[in-house]
C-alpha positions in Angstrom: -96.9 50.5 26.0 -98.5 50.6 22.5 -97.6 49.2 19.2 -95.0 51.0 17.1 -94.8 50.6 13.3 -92.2 51.6 10.7 -93.6 52.9 7.5 -91.5 52.6 4.3 -92.5 55.6 2.1 -90.9 54.2 -1.0 -93.0 51.2 -1.4 -95.8 51.9 1.2 -95.1 48.8 3.3 -95.5 48.8 7.1 -93.3 46.8 9.5 -94.0 46.0 13.2 -91.2 47.6 15.3 -92.5 47.1 18.8 -95.4 45.1 20.1 -95.5 45.1 24.0 -96.8 42.0 25.8 -99.5 42.1 28.4 -96.8 41.8 31.1 -95.1 44.9 29.8 -98.4 46.8 29.8 -99.1 45.8 33.4 -95.7 47.2 34.4 -96.4 50.7 33.0 -95.7 53.7 35.2 -98.7 55.4 36.7 -99.3 58.9 35.3 -100.3 61.6 37.7 -101.4 64.9 36.3 -102.7 68.2 37.7 -106.3 68.9 36.7 -106.6 71.3 33.8 -108.8 73.7 35.8 -106.2 73.8 38.6 -103.3 74.7 36.3 -101.8 78.2 36.2 -101.7 80.2 32.9 -98.1 79.4 32.0 -98.2 75.6 32.7 -97.6 73.7 29.5 -100.9 71.9 29.1 -102.9 75.1 29.5 -100.5 77.3 27.6 -100.3 75.0 24.5 -103.9 73.8 24.6 -104.8 75.3 21.2 -101.7 73.9 19.5 -102.4 70.5 21.0 -106.0 70.6 19.9 -105.0 71.4 16.3 -102.4 68.6 16.3 -104.9 66.1 17.6 -107.3 67.1 14.8 -104.6 66.8 12.2 -104.7 70.5 11.3 -101.0 71.3 10.9 -101.8 74.8 9.5 -103.9 75.8 12.5 -101.2 74.3 14.9 -98.5 76.4 13.2 -100.6 79.5 13.6 -101.3 79.0 17.2 -97.6 78.2 17.9 -96.7 81.5 16.1 -99.2 83.4 18.3 -97.6 82.0 21.5 -94.0 82.7 20.4 -94.9 86.2 19.3 -96.4 87.0 22.7 -93.2 85.7 24.4 -91.0 87.8 22.1 -93.1 90.9 22.8 -92.8 90.3 26.6 -89.0 89.9 26.3 -88.8 93.1 24.3 -90.8 95.0 27.0 -88.6 93.7 29.7 -85.5 94.9 27.9 -86.9 98.3 27.3 -87.9 98.7 30.9 -84.7 97.2 32.3 -86.6 94.4 34.1 -84.6 91.3 34.8 -86.2 88.0 34.2 -85.8 85.8 37.3 -87.0 82.2 36.8 -88.6 80.6 39.9 -87.7 77.0 39.3 -84.6 77.1 37.0 -81.1 78.4 37.0 -78.7 79.1 34.2 -75.6 76.9 34.1 -72.8 79.1 32.6 -70.5 76.1 32.1 -72.9 74.1 29.9 -75.0 77.2 28.8 -78.1 75.2 29.8 -81.0 75.8 32.2 -81.2 73.4 35.1 -84.0 72.7 37.5 -83.1 74.3 40.9 -84.5 71.5 43.0 -83.4 68.4 41.0 -82.6 65.4 43.2 -80.2 63.1 41.5 -79.4 60.7 44.4 -80.5 57.1 44.0 -83.9 56.2 45.5 -83.5 54.6 48.9 -86.4 52.1 49.4 -85.5 51.7 53.1 -85.8 55.4 53.8 -87.7 57.1 51.0 -91.5 56.8 51.2 -92.9 59.0 48.4 -91.9 61.8 46.1 -94.3 64.6 45.4 -94.5 68.1 43.9 -95.7 71.2 45.7 -95.6 74.6 44.1 -93.3 73.3 41.4 -90.8 71.9 43.9 -90.1 68.2 44.0 -89.8 66.9 47.5 -89.2 63.5 49.0 -90.9 62.2 52.1 -88.4 60.2 54.2 -88.9 57.8 57.1 -86.3 59.3 59.4 -87.8 62.8 59.2 -90.3 62.0 62.0 -87.6 60.4 64.1 -85.4 63.4 63.7 -88.3 65.6 64.7 -88.9 63.5 67.8 -85.3 63.6 68.8 -85.2 67.4 68.4 -88.4 67.8 70.4 -87.0 65.8 73.3 -83.8 67.9 73.2 -85.9 71.1 73.1 -88.0 70.0 76.1 -84.9 68.9 78.1 -83.4 72.3 77.5 -86.5 74.0 78.8 -86.4 71.7 81.9 -82.8 72.8 82.6 -83.8 76.5 82.3 -86.8 75.9 84.4 -84.8 74.2 87.2 -82.1 76.9 87.0 -84.7 79.6 87.3 -86.4 77.9 90.3 -83.0 77.4 92.0 -82.2 81.1 91.6 -85.6 82.0 92.9 -85.2 79.9 96.1 -81.7 81.4 96.6 -83.1 84.9 96.4 -86.0 83.9 98.7 -83.6 82.5 101.3 -81.3 85.5 101.2 -84.2 87.8 102.0 -85.0 85.9 105.3 -83.6 87.1 108.7 -81.0 84.8 110.2 -83.2 83.6 113.0 -86.2 83.0 110.8 -87.1 79.4 110.1 -85.7 78.2 106.8 -88.8 76.0 106.3 -90.7 78.8 104.8 -92.2 77.5 101.6 -90.8 79.2 98.5 -93.1 80.5 95.9 -91.0 78.8 93.3 -91.1 75.1 92.6 -89.6 72.6 90.1 -90.0 69.0 89.4 -87.2 67.0 91.0 -86.9 64.5 88.2 -88.5 63.8 84.9 -88.2 60.3 83.6 -90.3 60.4 80.5 -92.1 63.1 78.6 -95.2 62.7 76.4 -96.3 65.1 73.7 -98.3 67.0 76.2 -95.7 67.1 79.0 -94.5 70.5 78.0 -98.0 71.9 78.6 -98.3 69.9 81.9 -95.1 71.4 83.2 -96.2 74.9 82.3 -93.6 75.4 79.5 -94.3 77.6 76.6 -94.7 76.1 73.2 -91.8 74.3 71.6 -89.1 76.2 69.7 -89.7 77.7 66.3 -87.9 74.8 64.6 -90.2 72.2 66.2 -93.2 74.2 65.1 -91.8 74.5 61.6 -91.0 70.8 61.4 -94.5 69.9 62.7 -96.2 72.1 60.0 -93.9 70.5 57.4 -94.9 67.0 58.4 -98.6 68.0 58.3 -98.1 69.3 54.8 -96.3 66.2 53.6 -99.0 64.0 55.2 -101.7 66.0 53.4 -99.9 65.7 50.1 -99.4 62.0 50.5 -103.1 61.5 51.2 -103.9 63.5 48.1 -101.6 61.3 46.0 -103.2 58.1 47.4 -106.6 59.4 46.5 -105.5 60.2 43.0 -104.0 56.7 42.6 -107.3 55.2 43.8 -109.2 57.4 41.3 -106.9 56.4 38.4 -107.1 52.7 39.4 -111.0 52.9 39.2 
């Protein structure tokens, strides 16, 4: 969103190549960055900080020296891995043998769906998309999970009454109250109904989905705060 000029070296003239309007500048994309102090040692901004600093100061000789230091360290590390037989396993990239290129493992090339996709964020180097139907899918699964527990609970109670009845003498009143009980019908279930009915906690998938939703919500709140800070 800045001016771009073309310099003619032969005669020293300068020509305007691109001059964005105020409307173009207003439409620029928001830039979100990880704070320098929160970056890991091998993240680009931290790793190349001395090279960047030298370039910004216009010291090409210093920038070349710092670049050589980095590359030499990488060559030495690769040599040590070869000598020790240690295989290099990238965390976020895979090698495509067909194109002989490295590809990001978690790339998402599908078109953005404005009706379903809410936000895209990065966590631990992995790009993730928060979708609207995730919570709906979670709710449907939770209802199914609770219904399955109700069925097991009823079946267990029925077996318990059957055993209780078979233990009674033939002339004994069958009105003896069983120690087992079960709800006759369940119309609707709230989030706390599982606890009310005495069920154990929901299945592992429900718990995993719940934790995942909490993490996404926390990440979105963090993004919103960063946007507000940048806007200020």
